[in-house]
C-alpha positions as CSV (number, residue, x, y, z in Angstrom):
1,N,-0.3,-0.1,0.2
2,L,1.6,3.6,-1.1
3,S,-1.5,5.9,0.0
4,S,1.0,7.6,2.2
5,F,3.3,8.2,-0.5
6,S,1.1,8.7,-2.7
7,N,-0.9,12.0,-1.3
8,L,2.7,13.1,-0.4
9,L,3.4,12.9,-3.8
10,V,0.0,15.7,-4.8
11,S,-0.5,17.7,-2.3
12,S,3.7,18.8,-2.8
13,G,2.8,19.1,-6.4
14,I,5.7,16.5,-7.3
15,A,2.9,14.6,-9.1
16,S,2.1,16.9,-11.6
17,E,5.6,17.0,-12.2
18,L,6.2,13.2,-12.9
19,S,3.8,13.1,-15.2
20,R,5.3,15.4,-17.5
21,R,7.8,12.8,-18.0
22,N,9.1,10.1,-19.8
23,S,11.7,8.2,-18.8
24,L,12.3,7.3,-14.4
25,T,12.5,5.2,-11.5
26,L,10.8,6.5,-8.7
27,L,11.7,4.8,-4.9
28,A,8.0,4.6,-3.0
29,V,8.3,4.1,0.6
30,P,4.9,1.7,1.6
31,N,2.5,2.5,4.5
32,S,4.9,-0.3,6.1
33,H,7.8,1.9,6.7
34,F,5.9,4.9,7.0
35,S,6.6,5.8,10.4
36,S,5.6,8.1,12.7
37,A,8.7,9.7,12.4
38,S,8.4,9.9,8.8
39,V,5.0,11.6,8.8
40,D,6.5,13.7,11.5
41,F,9.5,15.0,9.6
42,T,7.1,15.2,6.2
43,R,4.6,17.9,8.1
44,R,7.4,19.7,9.6
45,L,9.2,20.3,6.7
46,S,8.8,23.3,4.4
47,P,6.6,23.0,1.4
48,P,9.4,23.7,-1.2
49,K,12.0,21.6,0.7
50,L,9.2,18.5,1.3
51,A,9.1,19.0,-2.3
52,D,12.9,18.8,-3.0
53,L,13.1,15.4,0.1
54,L,10.8,13.9,-2.9
55,R,12.6,14.9,-5.7
56,F,15.5,13.1,-4.2
57,N,13.6,9.9,-4.5
58,V,13.0,9.9,-8.2
59,L,15.5,8.6,-10.8
60,L,15.9,10.5,-14.5
61,Q,16.4,6.8,-15.2
62,F,14.3,3.6,-16.0
63,L,15.6,1.0,-14.3
64,S,14.2,-2.5,-15.5
65,D,14.6,-5.6,-13.3
66,S,17.4,-6.7,-15.4
67,D,18.9,-3.4,-15.6
68,L,19.0,-3.5,-11.3
69,R,20.5,-7.3,-11.9
70,R,23.5,-5.9,-13.9
71,I,24.5,-3.4,-11.6
72,S,28.4,-3.9,-10.6
73,P,29.2,-3.9,-7.1
74,S,31.3,-0.1,-7.6
75,G,27.9,1.0,-7.7
76,S,26.4,3.3,-10.6
77,A,25.5,7.0,-10.6
78,V,22.5,7.7,-11.3
79,T,21.0,11.5,-11.5
80,T,17.3,12.5,-9.7
81,L,15.1,15.3,-10.5
82,Y,16.4,16.7,-7.3
83,E,19.8,17.9,-9.1
84,A,17.8,18.1,-12.4
85,S,16.0,21.3,-10.7
86,G,18.3,23.5,-10.4
87,H,17.9,23.5,-6.4
88,V,20.8,21.5,-5.2
89,F,22.3,24.0,-2.5
90,A,24.9,21.5,-1.1
91,G,26.9,18.6,-2.0
92,S,24.9,16.6,-4.9
93,G,21.9,15.7,-6.4
94,Y,23.0,12.3,-8.1
95,V,22.9,8.8,-6.1
96,N,24.4,5.7,-5.9
97,V,22.5,2.4,-6.8
98,T,24.9,-0.6,-5.9
99,R,24.3,-4.5,-5.5
100,D,25.5,-7.0,-3.3
101,P,27.0,-9.8,-5.4
102,A,26.5,-12.2,-2.6
103,S,23.1,-11.0,-1.8
104,G,21.7,-9.4,-4.7
105,S,20.1,-6.8,-2.3
106,V,20.3,-3.6,-4.0
107,T,20.9,-0.2,-2.0
108,I,20.6,3.5,-3.3
109,G,22.9,5.9,-1.4
110,S,23.2,9.9,-2.2
111,S,27.2,10.1,-3.7
112,S,27.4,13.4,-1.0
113,S,25.5,13.0,1.9
114,S,26.2,11.4,5.0
115,S,22.7,9.9,5.5
116,K,22.0,6.5,5.7
117,S,21.4,4.2,2.0
118,V,18.1,2.8,1.4
119,T,17.4,-0.5,0.8
120,V,15.3,-1.8,-2.1
121,L,12.4,-4.2,-1.7
122,K,10.8,-5.4,-4.4
123,L,10.1,-3.8,-7.9
124,L,6.8,-3.4,-7.9
125,E,5.9,-1.8,-11.4
126,T,7.4,-1.3,-14.8
127,K,6.3,-0.2,-17.7
128,P,9.1,-0.3,-20.9
129,P,10.9,2.0,-21.4
130,N,9.8,4.6,-19.1
131,I,8.6,4.0,-15.7
132,T,9.6,1.4,-13.3
133,V,8.4,1.7,-9.3
134,L,10.6,-0.1,-7.0
135,S,9.7,-0.2,-2.4
136,V,12.0,0.8,-0.5
137,D,12.0,0.7,3.1
138,S,12.7,4.3,3.9
139,F,13.1,8.2,2.5
140,L,16.8,8.9,0.3
141,V,17.3,12.5,2.1
142,P,20.0,15.0,0.5
143,A,22.9,16.8,1.9
144,G,21.2,20.6,3.1
145,I,17.7,18.9,5.1
146,D,18.4,18.3,8.5
147,L,15.5,16.4,9.3
148,T,16.6,16.4,13.5
149,A,16.2,19.9,13.5
150,S,13.7,21.9,13.7
151,E,14.2,23.7,11.2
152,T,15.7,22.6,7.8
153,L,19.5,24.1,7.6
154,F,18.4,26.5,5.3
155,P,15.9,28.9,5.3
156,P,12.4,28.5,2.7
157,T,12.7,30.4,-1.1
158,S,10.3,30.5,-3.4
159,E,11.9,27.6,-5.3
160,T,9.2,26.3,-6.8
161,S,9.3,28.9,-9.8
162,L,11.4,28.8,-12.6
163,P,14.5,30.8,-12.2
164,A,14.1,34.2,-14.2
165,G,17.8,33.5,-15.5
166,I,19.3,29.9,-16.0
167,N,22.8,30.0,-14.8
168,L,24.5,27.8,-17.2
169,T,27.9,28.4,-15.7
170,Q,26.6,27.2,-12.1
171,I,24.9,23.8,-13.8
172,L,28.2,22.7,-15.2
173,I,30.7,23.3,-12.5
174,N,27.8,20.9,-10.0
175,G,28.2,18.7,-13.1
176,H,32.4,17.8,-12.0
177,N,33.6,16.8,-15.1
178,F,32.6,19.6,-18.1
179,N,35.8,22.0,-16.7
180,V,36.8,21.8,-20.0
181,A,34.0,22.0,-22.1
182,L,32.7,25.4,-19.5
183,S,36.3,26.9,-20.2
184,L,35.7,27.2,-24.1
185,L,32.0,27.8,-23.6
186,V,33.0,31.1,-21.3
187,A,36.1,31.9,-23.7
188,S,33.9,32.1,-26.7
189,G,31.0,34.1,-25.5
190,V,28.6,30.9,-26.5
191,I,27.4,30.7,-22.7
192,T,26.8,34.2,-22.2
193,E,24.6,33.7,-25.8
194,L,22.6,31.0,-24.0
195,E,21.9,32.6,-20.7
196,K,20.8,36.1,-22.2
197,D,18.8,34.1,-24.8
198,D,14.9,33.8,-23.9
199,H,14.9,30.7,-25.4
200,G,11.6,30.6,-27.1
201,A,11.0,26.4,-28.0
202,G,13.7,25.8,-25.0
203,I,17.0,24.7,-26.1
204,T,18.6,21.7,-24.9
205,V,22.9,21.6,-24.5
206,F,25.1,18.6,-24.6
207,V,27.8,19.0,-23.3
208,P,31.5,16.6,-23.5
209,T,32.7,15.6,-20.4
210,D,36.5,15.9,-19.3
211,S,37.3,12.5,-20.6
212,A,35.6,13.2,-23.9
213,F,38.7,16.0,-24.9
214,S,41.1,14.2,-23.5
215,D,40.0,11.2,-25.8
216,L,39.9,13.4,-29.1
217,P,43.0,13.3,-31.9
218,E,45.3,16.1,-32.0
219,D,44.3,16.9,-35.3
220,E,40.7,17.6,-34.4
221,N,41.7,19.8,-30.7
222,I,39.3,22.7,-30.9
223,Q,40.8,24.8,-28.7
224,S,43.2,25.5,-32.2
225,L,40.7,26.3,-34.2
226,P,39.6,30.3,-35.3
227,A,37.4,31.7,-32.7
228,D,34.4,31.7,-35.2
229,K,35.0,27.9,-35.8
230,K,35.5,27.1,-32.2
231,A,31.9,29.0,-31.8
232,L,30.4,27.1,-34.7
233,V,31.2,24.0,-33.1
234,L,29.9,24.9,-29.9
235,K,26.7,25.9,-30.9
236,F,26.8,22.5,-33.0
237,H,26.2,20.8,-29.2
238,V,22.9,23.1,-28.5
239,L,19.3,22.2,-29.9
240,N,16.8,24.8,-30.7
241,S,14.4,22.9,-28.7
242,Y,13.5,21.9,-25.1
243,Y,13.7,17.9,-24.8
244,T,14.0,16.2,-21.6
245,L,15.5,12.7,-21.3
246,G,12.2,10.8,-22.3
247,S,11.6,13.0,-25.1
248,L,15.0,12.1,-26.6
249,E,14.2,7.9,-26.2
250,S,11.3,8.8,-28.1
251,I,11.6,11.7,-30.1
252,T,10.3,10.9,-33.7
253,N,12.7,12.8,-36.0
254,P,16.1,11.6,-35.5
255,V,17.6,14.4,-37.7
256,N,17.7,17.7,-35.5
257,P,18.4,21.4,-36.4
258,T,21.2,23.0,-34.2
259,L,22.1,27.0,-33.2
260,A,24.7,26.1,-35.8
261,T,22.2,25.2,-38.3
262,E,20.6,28.2,-37.6
263,K,24.1,30.4,-38.8
264,M,24.8,28.0,-41.6
265,G,21.9,27.1,-43.3
266,A,19.3,24.3,-43.6
267,G,20.3,21.0,-43.7
268,S,24.1,21.7,-42.3
269,Y,24.9,21.1,-39.1
270,T,22.6,18.3,-37.7
271,L,22.4,15.8,-35.1
272,N,21.0,12.3,-35.8
273,I,19.5,11.4,-32.3
274,S,18.3,8.0,-31.6
275,R,17.8,5.4,-28.9
276,V,19.2,1.7,-29.1
277,N,19.1,-1.2,-26.5
278,G,15.8,0.1,-24.2
279,S,17.0,3.4,-22.8
280,I,20.4,4.5,-24.3
281,V,19.9,7.8,-26.4
282,T,23.1,8.1,-29.3
283,I,23.6,11.0,-30.5
284,N,25.1,11.3,-34.6
285,S,27.2,14.1,-36.0
286,G,28.2,12.4,-39.0
287,L,31.8,11.7,-37.8
288,V,30.6,10.4,-34.0
289,L,28.3,8.8,-32.5
290,A,28.3,9.8,-28.3
291,V,26.0,8.7,-25.6
292,V,23.9,10.7,-23.7
293,T,25.8,9.3,-19.8
294,Q,23.5,12.0,-17.6
295,T,21.0,14.7,-17.0
296,A,23.1,17.4,-15.8
297,F,20.0,20.0,-15.2
298,D,16.3,19.6,-16.9
299,Q,13.8,22.0,-15.8
300,N,12.0,23.8,-18.5
301,P,12.8,25.7,-20.9
302,V,16.1,24.4,-20.3
303,S,17.7,21.1,-20.1
304,V,21.6,19.7,-19.9
305,F,23.2,16.2,-21.0
306,G,26.1,15.1,-20.5
307,V,28.0,13.5,-23.6
308,S,30.9,10.5,-23.6
309,K,32.3,12.3,-27.1
310,V,33.2,15.9,-28.5
311,L,30.4,15.9,-31.5
312,L,32.2,17.1,-34.3
313,P,30.8,18.5,-37.9
314,K,31.5,16.5,-40.3
315,E,31.2,20.8,-42.4
316,L,34.5,21.6,-40.2
317,F,35.9,18.2,-40.0
318,P,35.4,15.8,-42.9
319,K,36.7,11.9,-42.9
320,P,39.9,11.0,-44.3
321,G,40.3,11.2,-48.7
322,Q,36.9,13.8,-48.0
323,V,37.5,17.8,-49.1
324,L,35.3,20.4,-48.0
325,S,32.9,21.0,-50.6
326,T,33.7,24.4,-52.7
327,P,32.2,26.1,-55.0
328,A,33.2,24.3,-58.5
329,T,34.4,26.9,-61.2
330,T,33.8,25.8,-65.3
331,T,34.4,27.2,-67.8
332,P,32.3,27.2,-70.5
333,P,32.7,24.5,-72.9
334,R,35.2,24.5,-76.7
335,E,33.0,24.2,-79.7
336,V,35.3,22.6,-82.5
337,S,33.7,23.8,-86.3
338,L,33.5,19.9,-88.0
339,S,32.9,21.4,-91.8
340,P,35.6,21.0,-94.3
341,A,37.5,24.2,-95.2
342,G,35.4,26.0,-98.0
343,S,32.0,24.4,-97.3
344,D,29.3,26.5,-97.6
345,D,27.0,23.8,-95.7
346,Q,25.8,24.8,-92.1
347,P,28.9,23.3,-89.9
348,S,28.1,21.3,-87.4
349,R,29.5,21.6,-83.8
350,L,31.0,19.1,-81.1
351,V,30.8,20.7,-78.0
352,A,34.2,19.3,-75.5
353,P,33.3,18.1,-71.7
354,P,33.8,21.0,-69.5
355,G,37.5,20.6,-68.0
356,E,38.9,18.8,-71.4
357,V,40.8,20.5,-73.8
358,V,40.6,19.4,-77.7
359,S,43.9,20.2,-79.1
360,S,44.2,21.9,-82.2
361,S,46.4,18.7,-83.9
362,T,43.0,17.0,-83.0
363,V,40.8,19.3,-85.1
364,K,43.0,19.0,-87.8
365,R,42.8,15.7,-88.7
366,T,39.3,15.6,-87.9
367,R,38.9,18.3,-90.8
368,V,41.2,16.4,-92.6
369,F,39.4,13.3,-92.4
370,L,35.7,14.5,-93.1
371,Y,37.1,16.4,-96.6
372,L,38.7,12.8,-97.5
373,C,35.6,11.4,-97.0
374,W,33.1,14.3,-98.9
375,C,35.8,13.5,-101.9
376,I,35.1,10.1,-102.0
377,A,31.5,10.1,-101.9
378,F,31.7,13.0,-104.7
379,C,33.7,10.8,-106.8
380,C,31.4,7.7,-106.3
381,A,28.4,9.7,-107.3
382,F,30.6,11.1,-110.2
383,L,30.8,7.1,-111.8
384,V,27.5,6.4,-110.9
């Protein structure tokens, strides 16, 4: 029975947030483990803090039974709705999911909080490839919320509303492994453009991890590019529409324009997005195939995802043997007269293919040959 937990989701407004998402795992506390202490602290927390507590118990990744069985003992980091909301004050909004190979039990704990981990009791429901509901023995508490104090560590604020300006710089700092991308975005001024933009239909930003930049070969070093080309590559990592992770998994039109497309023209600098093996989102730039590794931020109208590789546009980094397309220059075709000298007939014309030159000796031989044919034909007609 999950009635108490469900009531909290509805009263806090989190239920409506979940209805707009397509891929998640919900950590639900059943009534049997909903102790009087739990009821007490949920009533004592301010509405924004209670909402953040519940967000921390929503994982933004679909975890099926087979996914849980494949988790290594060292664990797997998963983003929570709390991290994606941008409300994280201290520590991290990520959790670590681990599995004991001996007992098979799965535990989930905060990657930065000293609060105890929770144990998965059972898988209650799964609706591939979108939603899983796991029964857990307690609430997972994020850093910054003290359940033993009379008040939370931070005063209540109007956190439930969307910030007037999205601070992408802070989002990437909180992501911990986007240092190279952040320095490039700041130096190029692209991050300022993104933060000042009114976003319209929203934006989706794919940010390569630090290891993705270190894996680049020397001949594909973005930092050596001219400033305008460097900015173009960075804008190639931004879609001009807002997508959640679930939306990317179920995208109907795989070819998506980027901010670089707006600058360079329709059909260029596009990304091909698709889903493989259930819930893995891949991004094909035409040269490299990257995988979405994490959700760094997700709050309409902006989402930020970590990706495993730097997305290199084929327009700037041609494959070996391929040359950048440039407008071809053609010369007018040469016209060659095939009529014998002194003939009153309208001369026939031979048009040489563009780029090919018909030599003067060839022209002379052709004229002599045709002149001989004309003489033979004339003699035959005279004899007859």
